[in-house]
Every structure is written in C-alpha cells, then in structure tokens.
C-alpha positions in Angstrom: 51.4 -6.4 27.2 53.5 -9.2 25.7 52.0 -11.6 23.3 51.8 -15.2 24.4 53.4 -18.2 22.6 52.8 -21.9 23.2 55.1 -24.4 21.6 54.4 -28.0 20.8 57.4 -30.3 20.4 58.0 -34.1 20.4 61.8 -34.4 20.6 65.0 -32.8 21.5 63.7 -29.3 21.5 66.6 -27.3 20.1 64.2 -25.1 18.1 62.1 -24.6 21.2 65.1 -23.7 23.2 66.2 -21.2 20.6 62.7 -19.5 20.5 62.5 -19.3 24.3 65.9 -17.7 24.5 65.1 -15.3 21.7 61.9 -14.1 23.3 63.5 -13.8 26.8 65.1 -10.6 25.5 61.9 -9.4 23.7 59.3 -6.8 24.6 57.0 -8.3 21.9 56.3 -11.8 23.2 57.2 -14.6 25.6 56.9 -18.4 25.5 54.4 -19.2 28.3 54.1 -22.9 27.8 55.8 -25.9 26.1 53.7 -29.0 25.5 55.0 -32.4 24.5 53.4 -35.8 23.9 56.6 -37.8 24.9 57.5 -38.4 28.5 61.2 -38.7 27.7 61.4 -35.7 25.3 64.5 -33.6 26.0 62.4 -30.5 25.3 61.0 -30.9 28.8 64.5 -30.6 30.3 65.4 -27.7 28.0 62.3 -25.7 29.0 62.8 -26.4 32.7 66.4 -25.2 32.4 65.1 -21.9 30.8 62.4 -21.5 33.5 59.6 -22.0 31.1 56.5 -24.1 32.1 56.4 -27.4 30.3 53.9 -30.2 30.4 53.5 -33.7 28.9 50.1 -34.9 27.6 48.8 -38.2 26.3 47.7 -38.7 22.7 44.2 -39.1 24.0 44.3 -35.7 25.7 45.3 -34.1 22.4 42.3 -35.4 20.6 39.8 -35.1 23.5 38.2 -31.6 23.6 38.5 -31.6 27.4 42.3 -32.2 27.4 44.9 -30.1 25.6 42.4 -27.6 24.4 41.6 -26.7 28.0 45.3 -26.2 28.7 45.5 -23.9 25.7 42.5 -21.9 26.8 44.2 -21.3 30.2 47.4 -20.3 28.5 45.6 -17.8 26.2 48.1 -18.1 23.3 48.4 -15.4 20.6 50.3 -18.0 18.5 50.8 -21.7 18.7 54.1 -23.0 17.2 54.7 -26.6 16.2 58.5 -27.1 16.3 59.2 -30.8 15.7 55.8 -31.9 16.8 55.1 -35.3 15.2 51.4 -35.9 15.8 48.7 -34.8 13.5 47.3 -31.6 14.9 43.6 -31.8 15.8 41.0 -29.9 13.8 39.1 -28.8 16.9 42.2 -26.9 18.2 42.9 -25.4 14.7 39.3 -24.2 14.6 39.6 -22.7 18.0 42.7 -20.7 17.0 42.2 -19.8 13.3 45.4 -18.5 11.7 47.2 -18.9 15.0 48.8 -22.3 14.6 52.1 -22.5 12.6 54.5 -25.3 11.8 58.2 -25.3 10.7 59.0 -28.0 8.2 62.6 -29.0 7.2 62.1 -28.9 3.5 60.8 -26.6 0.7 57.1 -27.6 0.6 55.3 -29.0 -1.2 58.3 -31.2 -1.7 59.0 -33.8 1.0 55.9 -33.1 3.1 53.2 -35.3 4.4 52.8 -38.1 6.9 56.2 -39.7 7.9 58.2 -36.9 6.4 60.1 -35.3 9.3 63.6 -34.9 10.5 66.2 -37.3 9.1 63.6 -38.9 6.7 63.3 -35.6 4.9 67.0 -35.1 4.6 67.6 -38.7 3.5 65.0 -38.3 0.8 66.6 -35.0 -0.4 70.0 -36.6 -0.7 68.7 -39.8 -2.3 67.0 -37.6 -5.0 70.1 -35.6 -5.7 68.4 -32.3 -4.9 70.4 -29.2 -5.6 68.7 -27.3 -2.8 66.6 -27.8 0.3 65.4 -25.4 3.0 62.7 -24.6 5.5 59.1 -23.8 5.2 57.0 -22.1 7.9 53.3 -22.5 7.2 49.9 -22.3 8.8 48.5 -25.6 10.0 45.4 -27.0 8.6 43.7 -30.5 8.7 46.3 -32.1 6.3 50.0 -32.7 7.0 52.1 -29.9 5.6 49.5 -28.4 3.3 48.6 -25.1 5.1 49.3 -21.7 3.5 53.0 -21.0 3.3 54.2 -18.0 5.4 58.0 -18.2 4.7 60.5 -20.2 2.9 64.3 -20.0 2.8 66.5 -22.3 0.7 70.1 -23.5 1.0 72.3 -25.1 -1.6 73.0 -28.8 -1.4 76.3 -30.1 -2.8 76.8 -33.6 -4.4 79.1 -34.6 -1.5 76.6 -33.6 1.3 75.3 -36.4 3.4 71.9 -36.4 5.1 73.6 -35.2 8.3 75.2 -32.3 6.4 71.8 -31.3 5.0 70.3 -31.6 8.5 73.0 -29.2 9.9 72.3 -26.7 7.1 68.6 -26.9 7.8 69.1 -26.4 11.5 71.0 -23.2 10.9 68.2 -21.8 8.8 65.6 -22.9 11.5 67.6 -21.2 14.3 68.0 -18.0 12.3 64.6 -17.5 10.9 61.9 -19.2 13.1 62.1 -16.7 15.9 62.1 -13.8 13.5 59.0 -15.1 11.6 57.2 -15.6 14.8 58.0 -12.1 15.9 56.8 -10.6 12.6 53.5 -12.6 12.8 52.9 -11.4 16.3 53.7 -7.8 15.4 51.1 -8.0 12.6 48.3 -9.4 14.9 
C-alpha cells in the first residue's frame, strides 16, 4: 500500500507541483491532499491541474483542534510536508504526528532562519551579507520556526555577481532535485 503525503503551501506551489509529479510515477507514495491558507494561492490551481485534492482553510481552522487536524485525521498522512508554508505550524498537530512533519527552508540553517525569513527575504539577506554559499535545509518541524532537527542539507556556491534572483534560481533547482528524493527516503525508512 502506498504511503500518504499531505502538503501545506501558501503560495505559487512549484515545489508542491514537483512533488506531486514525482510521486505520480512512484510505487512508494502519493500526494493525497494539498492544504493552503490563502484563497488566491496558485498552488490550488496547480494541484487541481494534477488531479490532486486541494483545500483552503482559515487561520482559525489551523489553530483550532476541530479544524485542520480533523482534515489530517481523515487523510491519514504518513508524512506532512511544509513547502513554502508561511504560518507557524501548530503544536497540537506536531504532537499528533511526531517525526512526521517536515519543512524545506531556502537556506543553510541555522543561518537565515526564523520568523520572517522566507523566500526572497532569505535570498536578499544572503546577498547583502556577501555569503559565498547558500543552499537548502530539510528539517523536522517543532514548536519554533526553523529549529527542528536537520534531516538534509545541500549547498550551492554564490558568486559576487549573483543577485538575489540568481540565488533564488539556484535554490529552486536544489529544491526540485532533492525534496522529492528526501521525502521518498523518509517514507521508505518508516
């Protein structure tokens, strides 16, 4: 029986799309549900196009134990993936799914993590600080932003001439290559 993946995303959903496509060809797992907190999130359209169930929820439903948690219980996920999800993930869901909630972060944690450090803000900070490298971190989610145990990191070189957009492109390539593989490895180990 295939393992079940639920993805949370707040924006465009390119990582979500990539993961869905990867597992459409897999015997290991499938994405059974995509959840977002934004009614205009492009991830809803991407999921629909790939024939994957997608739902929007309110912020209140995320933090209310009768809301999103009930959706998750129905979906029975083996792994919950935060892929560009911008709200703080609630402790009651983390406790319900211990070591089953992961996040992908567009920097080499512990650098450039924490509240407000996402997407372009991370890449702008990397460039402003003249970093020689950046990368991705896939980590377990705990009660603090970007402080859960690290599962995987991959770095990429940053040149002096790179803009924050250049860094973003390099990071996206790492995300697309490694996120589905790390998810698959985690599910094979469970």
